[in-house]
N, C-alpha and C positions, 0 to 999 in steps of 0.2 A: 504494500500500500504506500502511496506517495505521501510525503510529509505535508502537513497542513490539513489533511482530510480526516474528518472524524469517522470512526468505524460505526457502521450501523449498530444500534443497540439491539440486543436480543432480549426479548421478554421471557422471563421464566414461566414455565407452564403453571407453576403454583400461583403466580400472580394473576394469570388469566383465569384460572379456576376460582380464585378468591373473588376476583372482580365479577365473574359470572354469578357467584353466590350472592354478592351484594346486589346485583341487578335483580335477581330472582326475589330476594327479600324485599327490596324497594317496590317492585311491582306488586308484591303481596300486601303492601300498605304499611310496612314498618317504617318508623322514623330513622333518620341517620344515627340518632343516639342509641336506639335499640339495636340497630345493625352493628354499630361499633362494639357494643357490649357483647352481642352474640358471637361476633367473629374475632374479638380480641384486639380491635383497634384501640389505640390509646385515647383517641378523641373522635367525636363525630365527623370532624373535617376530613379525617383519613378515610372514613367510609364514603363520604361525599366525593372525594377525589377519585376513589376507586370506581364509583358509580359513573362519574363523568368520563373517565378513561374507557370504561366498558361500553358506554353509549357511543363514544367516538369510534371505537374499533368496530362495533356492530354496525353502525350506520354506514361507515366507509366501506365495509365489506359487502353489505347489502346493496349499496348503490353500484359498486363495481360489478357485482354479479348480475344485477338487473341490466346494467349498461351492456355488458358482454353478451347477455342473452338477446337483447334487442338488436345489437349489431349483427349477431348471427342470423337473426330473422331477416334483417335487411339484406344480408348477403344472399340468403336463399331466394328472396323475392327478386333480387337483381339477376341472379343466375337463371331464374325461370323466364325472364323477359329478354335476356341479353341477345339471343338469336334474332328476335324481332327488332331490337334496337339496331343491330348491325345491318339489317335489311332496310332500315330507314322508316319503319312504321311509326307514324306520328303518335298514336296513343301509347305505344311502348316507350317512345322517347320521353313523352310527358310523364309517364309513370317512373321512368328512370330518374328524371330530374327531381321528382318528389322524394324518391328514395335517397338521392344524394343530399337533398336539403335536410332531411331528417337525420342522416348520418352526420352531417356537418354540425347540426345542433347537439347531438349526443356527444360528439367529440370536442365541442367548444371551438370549432374552427371559424365560425362566423364572427365578424367584428361586432362589438356590442351595439345594440340597438339604442339609438338616442331617444329618450323619452322626455317630453316636455310636460311638466306638471305645474298646476297652479295651486298655491297654498294660501289659504285664507286664515289669518290669525285675528283673534279678538283680544282687545285690551280688557283684562279682568275688571279694572276700575270702571271702565266705560259700561261694561255689561252690568256690573253691580249698581251703578248709578241709574241706568235705564230701568232695571228691575225695581229699584226703590221708587222711581218716578211713577211706574205703572201701578205699584202697590198703593201709592198715595192717591192716584186718580181713582183706583178701585175703591179704596177706603172712603174717599170723599163721596163717590157715587153711591155707595152703600148707605152712608149716613144721610145723604140727601133723600134717598128712597124711603128711609125710615121716617124722616121728618114729614115727607109728603103723605105717608100712610097715616101717621099720627094726627096730622092736620087735615085729614080727609073731609071733615065737615066744612072747613074753610074753602076747600077746592071743589066742593060739590060731590066728592066721592065719599063712599061709606068706608068706615074703618073695618077691614076684614078680620081684625082680631077680636071684634066685639060680637 
């Protein structure tokens, strides 16, 4: 090995097994404190770290396996239409292009898509002030309605509470 390069670290099988046990217990609903006590970690943070590492390994392995399977399927689809593509049949060529687009996305070969987004933010003080103003208007309207009801005889209306 050349100087300056770090050797890839080898993970002990015991570590992977212990992390798998942490993952199983966590999925079973145990807290990191209980997991730490059950598996002999000194602190719940050790159990949490093992959980995070197990999730990273699991997710990475799953994604790589799924990607590999999907790429194999694309290869089979391409092989099935390839003779027609070589003969210049337009539908086959269009299907081939779609297969290549999908393969490119799976492999991350496309340049990033530019997305323009509009973000609207609100000033909390302005919102609180507006809510207070609406509350005051509502409160004022409610008290005016009560006054009108209690003064029903003056306004020609009967008091519905009597």
